[in-house]
PyMOL Python script that loads the backbone (N, CA, C, O; Angstrom):
from pymol import cmd

cmd.read_pdbstr("""\
ATOM      1  N   MET A   1     123.318 -30.205 -91.205  1.00  0.00           N
ATOM      2  CA  MET A   1     123.742 -29.022 -91.894  1.00  0.00           C
ATOM      3  C   MET A   1     125.137 -29.262 -92.431  1.00  0.00           C
ATOM      4  O   MET A   1     125.979 -29.847 -91.750  1.00  0.00           O
ATOM      5  N   ILE A   2     125.377 -28.822 -93.625  1.00  0.00           N
ATOM      6  CA  ILE A   2     126.705 -28.849 -94.228  1.00  0.00           C
ATOM      7  C   ILE A   2     127.171 -27.403 -94.323  1.00  0.00           C
ATOM      8  O   ILE A   2     126.485 -26.559 -94.900  1.00  0.00           O
ATOM      9  N   VAL A   3     128.323 -27.124 -93.763  1.00  0.00           N
ATOM     10  CA  VAL A   3     128.864 -25.772 -93.791  1.00  0.00           C
ATOM     11  C   VAL A   3     130.019 -25.740 -94.776  1.00  0.00           C
ATOM     12  O   VAL A   3     131.013 -26.447 -94.607  1.00  0.00           O
ATOM     13  N   LEU A   4     129.882 -24.921 -95.800  1.00  0.00           N
ATOM     14  CA  LEU A   4     130.942 -24.739 -96.790  1.00  0.00           C
ATOM     15  C   LEU A   4     131.548 -23.360 -96.583  1.00  0.00           C
ATOM     16  O   LEU A   4     130.943 -22.341 -96.916  1.00  0.00           O
ATOM     17  N   SER A   5     132.740 -23.346 -96.033  1.00  0.00           N
ATOM     18  CA  SER A   5     133.402 -22.089 -95.736  1.00  0.00           C
ATOM     19  C   SER A   5     134.881 -22.373 -95.503  1.00  0.00           C
ATOM     20  O   SER A   5     135.234 -23.434 -94.988  1.00  0.00           O
ATOM     21  N   PRO A   6     135.752 -21.429 -95.878  1.00  0.00           N
ATOM     22  CA  PRO A   6     137.160 -21.627 -95.547  1.00  0.00           C
ATOM     23  C   PRO A   6     137.400 -21.580 -94.032  1.00  0.00           C
ATOM     24  O   PRO A   6     138.469 -21.967 -93.559  1.00  0.00           O
ATOM     25  N   PHE A   7     136.404 -21.105 -93.273  1.00  0.00           N
ATOM     26  CA  PHE A   7     136.525 -21.015 -91.823  1.00  0.00           C
ATOM     27  C   PHE A   7     135.888 -22.201 -91.093  1.00  0.00           C
ATOM     28  O   PHE A   7     136.000 -22.300 -89.871  1.00  0.00           O
ATOM     29  N   ALA A   8     135.222 -23.098 -91.822  1.00  0.00           N
ATOM     30  CA  ALA A   8     134.535 -24.232 -91.198  1.00  0.00           C
ATOM     31  C   ALA A   8     135.536 -25.265 -90.691  1.00  0.00           C
ATOM     32  O   ALA A   8     136.598 -25.462 -91.283  1.00  0.00           O
ATOM     33  N   LYS A   9     135.187 -25.912 -89.603  1.00  0.00           N
ATOM     34  CA  LYS A   9     135.999 -27.026 -89.115  1.00  0.00           C
ATOM     35  C   LYS A   9     135.852 -28.162 -90.115  1.00  0.00           C
ATOM     36  O   LYS A   9     134.747 -28.433 -90.583  1.00  0.00           O
ATOM     37  N   GLY A  10     136.917 -28.809 -90.438  1.00  0.00           N
ATOM     38  CA  GLY A  10     136.891 -29.856 -91.454  1.00  0.00           C
ATOM     39  C   GLY A  10     137.059 -31.238 -90.858  1.00  0.00           C
ATOM     40  O   GLY A  10     136.806 -31.462 -89.674  1.00  0.00           O
ATOM     41  N   ASN A  11     137.487 -32.153 -91.697  1.00  0.00           N
ATOM     42  CA  ASN A  11     137.797 -33.527 -91.296  1.00  0.00           C
ATOM     43  C   ASN A  11     136.596 -34.252 -90.710  1.00  0.00           C
ATOM     44  O   ASN A  11     136.738 -35.022 -89.760  1.00  0.00           O
ATOM     45  N   GLY A  12     135.411 -34.012 -91.271  1.00  0.00           N
ATOM     46  CA  GLY A  12     134.219 -34.715 -90.806  1.00  0.00           C
ATOM     47  C   GLY A  12     133.753 -34.289 -89.431  1.00  0.00           C
ATOM     48  O   GLY A  12     133.123 -35.075 -88.723  1.00  0.00           O
ATOM     49  N   TYR A  13     134.050 -33.061 -89.039  1.00  0.00           N
ATOM     50  CA  TYR A  13     133.645 -32.576 -87.714  1.00  0.00           C
ATOM     51  C   TYR A  13     132.140 -32.712 -87.530  1.00  0.00           C
ATOM     52  O   TYR A  13     131.367 -32.423 -88.443  1.00  0.00           O
ATOM     53  N   ASN A  14     131.729 -33.151 -86.352  1.00  0.00           N
ATOM     54  CA  ASN A  14     130.303 -33.186 -86.005  1.00  0.00           C
ATOM     55  C   ASN A  14     130.156 -32.952 -84.513  1.00  0.00           C
ATOM     56  O   ASN A  14     131.120 -33.065 -83.756  1.00  0.00           O
ATOM     57  N   ASN A  15     128.952 -32.628 -84.105  1.00  0.00           N
ATOM     58  CA  ASN A  15     128.667 -32.452 -82.690  1.00  0.00           C
ATOM     59  C   ASN A  15     127.234 -32.888 -82.428  1.00  0.00           C
ATOM     60  O   ASN A  15     126.510 -33.229 -83.363  1.00  0.00           O
ATOM     61  N   SER A  16     126.827 -32.880 -81.192  1.00  0.00           N
ATOM     62  CA  SER A  16     125.474 -33.308 -80.845  1.00  0.00           C
ATOM     63  C   SER A  16     124.625 -32.135 -80.340  1.00  0.00           C
ATOM     64  O   SER A  16     123.592 -32.346 -79.703  1.00  0.00           O
ATOM     65  N   LEU A  17     125.055 -30.908 -80.620  1.00  0.00           N
ATOM     66  CA  LEU A  17     124.297 -29.735 -80.208  1.00  0.00           C
ATOM     67  C   LEU A  17     123.048 -29.591 -81.068  1.00  0.00           C
ATOM     68  O   LEU A  17     123.073 -29.894 -82.261  1.00  0.00           O
ATOM     69  N   TYR A  18     121.964 -29.130 -80.467  1.00  0.00           N
ATOM     70  CA  TYR A  18     120.725 -28.918 -81.200  1.00  0.00           C
ATOM     71  C   TYR A  18     120.698 -27.495 -81.760  1.00  0.00           C
ATOM     72  O   TYR A  18     120.895 -26.527 -81.025  1.00  0.00           O
ATOM     73  N   TYR A  19     120.456 -27.379 -83.047  1.00  0.00           N
ATOM     74  CA  TYR A  19     120.306 -26.082 -83.702  1.00  0.00           C
ATOM     75  C   TYR A  19     118.956 -26.063 -84.405  1.00  0.00           C
ATOM     76  O   TYR A  19     118.443 -27.112 -84.797  1.00  0.00           O
ATOM     77  N   ASP A  20     118.378 -24.875 -84.565  1.00  0.00           N
ATOM     78  CA  ASP A  20     117.197 -24.738 -85.411  1.00  0.00           C
ATOM     79  C   ASP A  20     117.386 -23.522 -86.299  1.00  0.00           C
ATOM     80  O   ASP A  20     118.467 -22.934 -86.314  1.00  0.00           O
ATOM     81  N   HIS A  21     116.361 -23.135 -87.037  1.00  0.00           N
ATOM     82  CA  HIS A  21     116.516 -22.036 -87.988  1.00  0.00           C
ATOM     83  C   HIS A  21     116.916 -20.730 -87.297  1.00  0.00           C
ATOM     84  O   HIS A  21     117.572 -19.888 -87.910  1.00  0.00           O
ATOM     85  N   GLY A  22     116.534 -20.552 -86.040  1.00  0.00           N
ATOM     86  CA  GLY A  22     116.932 -19.357 -85.296  1.00  0.00           C
ATOM     87  C   GLY A  22     118.442 -19.291 -85.078  1.00  0.00           C
ATOM     88  O   GLY A  22     119.010 -18.203 -84.989  1.00  0.00           O
ATOM     89  N   SER A  23     119.088 -20.445 -84.991  1.00  0.00           N
ATOM     90  CA  SER A  23     120.544 -20.484 -84.846  1.00  0.00           C
ATOM     91  C   SER A  23     121.226 -19.967 -86.104  1.00  0.00           C
ATOM     92  O   SER A  23     122.206 -19.226 -86.036  1.00  0.00           O
ATOM     93  N   THR A  24     120.696 -20.367 -87.249  1.00  0.00           N
ATOM     94  CA  THR A  24     121.242 -19.886 -88.517  1.00  0.00           C
ATOM     95  C   THR A  24     121.023 -18.385 -88.643  1.00  0.00           C
ATOM     96  O   THR A  24     121.937 -17.654 -89.026  1.00  0.00           O
ATOM     97  N   LEU A  25     119.822 -17.922 -88.325  1.00  0.00           N
ATOM     98  CA  LEU A  25     119.513 -16.501 -88.391  1.00  0.00           C
ATOM     99  C   LEU A  25     120.432 -15.713 -87.464  1.00  0.00           C
ATOM    100  O   LEU A  25     120.974 -14.682 -87.862  1.00  0.00           O
ATOM    101  N   ARG A  26     120.612 -16.187 -86.237  1.00  0.00           N
ATOM    102  CA  ARG A  26     121.479 -15.480 -85.285  1.00  0.00           C
ATOM    103  C   ARG A  26     122.906 -15.392 -85.816  1.00  0.00           C
ATOM    104  O   ARG A  26     123.542 -14.344 -85.706  1.00  0.00           O
ATOM    105  N   THR A  27     123.415 -16.481 -86.388  1.00  0.00           N
ATOM    106  CA  THR A  27     124.773 -16.493 -86.909  1.00  0.00           C
ATOM    107  C   THR A  27     124.943 -15.457 -88.013  1.00  0.00           C
ATOM    108  O   THR A  27     125.911 -14.697 -88.009  1.00  0.00           O
ATOM    109  N   PHE A  28     124.000 -15.424 -88.966  1.00  0.00           N
ATOM    110  CA  PHE A  28     124.080 -14.437 -90.042  1.00  0.00           C
ATOM    111  C   PHE A  28     123.998 -13.018 -89.491  1.00  0.00           C
ATOM    112  O   PHE A  28     124.722 -12.135 -89.950  1.00  0.00           O
ATOM    113  N   GLU A  29     123.137 -12.793 -88.525  1.00  0.00           N
ATOM    114  CA  GLU A  29     123.004 -11.464 -87.940  1.00  0.00           C
ATOM    115  C   GLU A  29     124.293 -11.046 -87.233  1.00  0.00           C
ATOM    116  O   GLU A  29     124.699  -9.888 -87.326  1.00  0.00           O
ATOM    117  N   GLU A  30     124.936 -11.969 -86.532  1.00  0.00           N
ATOM    118  CA  GLU A  30     126.190 -11.651 -85.857  1.00  0.00           C
ATOM    119  C   GLU A  30     127.293 -11.350 -86.872  1.00  0.00           C
ATOM    120  O   GLU A  30     128.061 -10.406 -86.689  1.00  0.00           O
ATOM    121  N   ILE A  31     127.375 -12.145 -87.936  1.00  0.00           N
ATOM    122  CA  ILE A  31     128.407 -11.930 -88.953  1.00  0.00           C
ATOM    123  C   ILE A  31     128.237 -10.564 -89.619  1.00  0.00           C
ATOM    124  O   ILE A  31     129.220  -9.862 -89.854  1.00  0.00           O
ATOM    125  N   PHE A  32     126.988 -10.186 -89.923  1.00  0.00           N
ATOM    126  CA  PHE A  32     126.736  -8.936 -90.638  1.00  0.00           C
ATOM    127  C   PHE A  32     126.451  -7.752 -89.712  1.00  0.00           C
ATOM    128  O   PHE A  32     126.140  -6.658 -90.184  1.00  0.00           O
ATOM    129  N   GLY A  33     126.556  -7.963 -88.401  1.00  0.00           N
ATOM    130  CA  GLY A  33     126.431  -6.877 -87.442  1.00  0.00           C
ATOM    131  C   GLY A  33     125.029  -6.323 -87.276  1.00  0.00           C
ATOM    132  O   GLY A  33     124.865  -5.144 -86.960  1.00  0.00           O
ATOM    133  N   VAL A  34     124.016  -7.151 -87.483  1.00  0.00           N
ATOM    134  CA  VAL A  34     122.631  -6.707 -87.305  1.00  0.00           C
ATOM    135  C   VAL A  34     122.311  -6.720 -85.808  1.00  0.00           C
ATOM    136  O   VAL A  34     122.337  -7.770 -85.165  1.00  0.00           O
ATOM    137  N   MET A  35     122.012  -5.553 -85.272  1.00  0.00           N
ATOM    138  CA  MET A  35     121.659  -5.444 -83.866  1.00  0.00           C
ATOM    139  C   MET A  35     120.457  -4.528 -83.732  1.00  0.00           C
ATOM    140  O   MET A  35     120.372  -3.563 -84.492  1.00  0.00           O
ATOM    141  N   PRO A  36     119.550  -4.754 -82.848  1.00  0.00           N
ATOM    142  CA  PRO A  36     119.477  -5.926 -81.980  1.00  0.00           C
ATOM    143  C   PRO A  36     119.093  -7.164 -82.780  1.00  0.00           C
ATOM    144  O   PRO A  36     118.565  -7.071 -83.889  1.00  0.00           O
ATOM    145  N   LEU A  37     119.370  -8.328 -82.192  1.00  0.00           N
ATOM    146  CA  LEU A  37     119.019  -9.581 -82.848  1.00  0.00           C
ATOM    147  C   LEU A  37     117.501  -9.668 -83.018  1.00  0.00           C
ATOM    148  O   LEU A  37     116.744  -9.319 -82.112  1.00  0.00           O
ATOM    149  N   LEU A  38     117.076 -10.129 -84.169  1.00  0.00           N
ATOM    150  CA  LEU A  38     115.660 -10.127 -84.517  1.00  0.00           C
ATOM    151  C   LEU A  38     114.923 -11.344 -83.966  1.00  0.00           C
ATOM    152  O   LEU A  38     115.462 -12.450 -83.933  1.00  0.00           O
ATOM    153  N   ASN A  39     113.699 -11.124 -83.540  1.00  0.00           N
ATOM    154  CA  ASN A  39     112.774 -12.181 -83.115  1.00  0.00           C
ATOM    155  C   ASN A  39     113.420 -13.196 -82.189  1.00  0.00           C
ATOM    156  O   ASN A  39     114.058 -12.823 -81.204  1.00  0.00           O
ATOM    157  N   ASP A  40     113.261 -14.465 -82.496  1.00  0.00           N
ATOM    158  CA  ASP A  40     113.742 -15.535 -81.614  1.00  0.00           C
ATOM    159  C   ASP A  40     115.246 -15.774 -81.723  1.00  0.00           C
ATOM    160  O   ASP A  40     115.799 -16.556 -80.949  1.00  0.00           O
ATOM    161  N   ALA A  41     115.913 -15.122 -82.662  1.00  0.00           N
ATOM    162  CA  ALA A  41     117.359 -15.316 -82.814  1.00  0.00           C
ATOM    163  C   ALA A  41     118.095 -14.955 -81.525  1.00  0.00           C
ATOM    164  O   ALA A  41     119.130 -15.547 -81.221  1.00  0.00           O
ATOM    165  N   ALA A  42     117.578 -14.000 -80.774  1.00  0.00           N
ATOM    166  CA  ALA A  42     118.218 -13.590 -79.526  1.00  0.00           C
ATOM    167  C   ALA A  42     118.219 -14.710 -78.488  1.00  0.00           C
ATOM    168  O   ALA A  42     119.037 -14.701 -77.567  1.00  0.00           O
ATOM    169  N   ASN A  43     117.309 -15.672 -78.630  1.00  0.00           N
ATOM    170  CA  ASN A  43     117.197 -16.769 -77.660  1.00  0.00           C
ATOM    171  C   ASN A  43     117.872 -18.056 -78.109  1.00  0.00           C
ATOM    172  O   ASN A  43     117.826 -19.057 -77.394  1.00  0.00           O
ATOM    173  N   GLN A  44     118.494 -18.044 -79.277  1.00  0.00           N
ATOM    174  CA  GLN A  44     119.119 -19.256 -79.822  1.00  0.00           C
ATOM    175  C   GLN A  44     120.633 -19.177 -79.698  1.00  0.00           C
ATOM    176  O   GLN A  44     121.201 -18.090 -79.595  1.00  0.00           O
ATOM    177  N   LYS A  45     121.275 -20.327 -79.709  1.00  0.00           N
ATOM    178  CA  LYS A  45     122.734 -20.330 -79.753  1.00  0.00           C
ATOM    179  C   LYS A  45     123.162 -20.191 -81.210  1.00  0.00           C
ATOM    180  O   LYS A  45     122.460 -20.638 -82.117  1.00  0.00           O
ATOM    181  N   ASP A  46     124.323 -19.566 -81.426  1.00  0.00           N
ATOM    182  CA  ASP A  46     124.795 -19.403 -82.796  1.00  0.00           C
ATOM    183  C   ASP A  46     125.548 -20.664 -83.236  1.00  0.00           C
ATOM    184  O   ASP A  46     125.699 -21.610 -82.463  1.00  0.00           O
ATOM    185  N   LEU A  47     126.009 -20.662 -84.465  1.00  0.00           N
ATOM    186  CA  LEU A  47     126.685 -21.828 -85.034  1.00  0.00           C
ATOM    187  C   LEU A  47     128.201 -21.747 -84.882  1.00  0.00           C
ATOM    188  O   LEU A  47     128.934 -22.397 -85.626  1.00  0.00           O
ATOM    189  N   ARG A  48     128.668 -20.960 -83.933  1.00  0.00           N
ATOM    190  CA  ARG A  48     130.100 -20.736 -83.750  1.00  0.00           C
ATOM    191  C   ARG A  48     130.883 -22.047 -83.586  1.00  0.00           C
ATOM    192  O   ARG A  48     132.055 -22.110 -83.959  1.00  0.00           O
ATOM    193  N   ASP A  49     130.265 -23.070 -83.046  1.00  0.00           N
ATOM    194  CA  ASP A  49     130.959 -24.340 -82.835  1.00  0.00           C
ATOM    195  C   ASP A  49     131.343 -25.022 -84.150  1.00  0.00           C
ATOM    196  O   ASP A  49     132.219 -25.887 -84.153  1.00  0.00           O
ATOM    197  N   LEU A  50     130.717 -24.656 -85.253  1.00  0.00           N
ATOM    198  CA  LEU A  50     131.000 -25.281 -86.536  1.00  0.00           C
ATOM    199  C   LEU A  50     132.195 -24.645 -87.256  1.00  0.00           C
ATOM    200  O   LEU A  50     132.627 -25.137 -88.299  1.00  0.00           O
ATOM    201  N   PHE A  51     132.726 -23.554 -86.699  1.00  0.00           N
ATOM    202  CA  PHE A  51     133.791 -22.816 -87.359  1.00  0.00           C
ATOM    203  C   PHE A  51     135.073 -22.829 -86.544  1.00  0.00           C
ATOM    204  O   PHE A  51     135.034 -22.735 -85.317  1.00  0.00           O
ATOM    205  N   ALA A  52     136.210 -22.945 -87.221  1.00  0.00           N
ATOM    206  CA  ALA A  52     137.506 -22.857 -86.550  1.00  0.00           C
ATOM    207  C   ALA A  52     137.778 -21.410 -86.153  1.00  0.00           C
ATOM    208  O   ALA A  52     138.360 -21.153 -85.099  1.00  0.00           O
ATOM    209  N   VAL A  53     137.359 -20.466 -86.994  1.00  0.00           N
ATOM    210  CA  VAL A  53     137.465 -19.026 -86.736  1.00  0.00           C
ATOM    211  C   VAL A  53     136.091 -18.453 -86.936  1.00  0.00           C
ATOM    212  O   VAL A  53     135.501 -18.617 -88.004  1.00  0.00           O
ATOM    213  N   PHE A  54     135.564 -17.779 -85.927  1.00  0.00           N
ATOM    214  CA  PHE A  54     134.248 -17.167 -86.046  1.00  0.00           C
ATOM    215  C   PHE A  54     134.423 -15.663 -86.088  1.00  0.00           C
ATOM    216  O   PHE A  54     135.047 -15.083 -85.200  1.00  0.00           O
ATOM    217  N   PRO A  55     133.879 -15.031 -87.111  1.00  0.00           N
ATOM    218  CA  PRO A  55     134.082 -13.572 -87.268  1.00  0.00           C
ATOM    219  C   PRO A  55     133.723 -12.749 -86.077  1.00  0.00           C
ATOM    220  O   PRO A  55     133.857 -11.526 -86.109  1.00  0.00           O
TER     221      PRO A  55
END
""", "prot")
cmd.dss("prot")
cmd.show_as("cartoon", "prot")
cmd.util.cbc("prot")
cmd.orient("prot")
């Protein structure tokens, strides 16, 4: 995944965490305040590790 955001960690940051589409969905839901989390998003980790500042 490539994250383009002024809040993304830069300098070639990478990690070995496993993410799937539910992680992306959960992240968007958290950013936009959608509650409760929909479907499997509630069981996934969000993409907070990819950002220096997470909303």
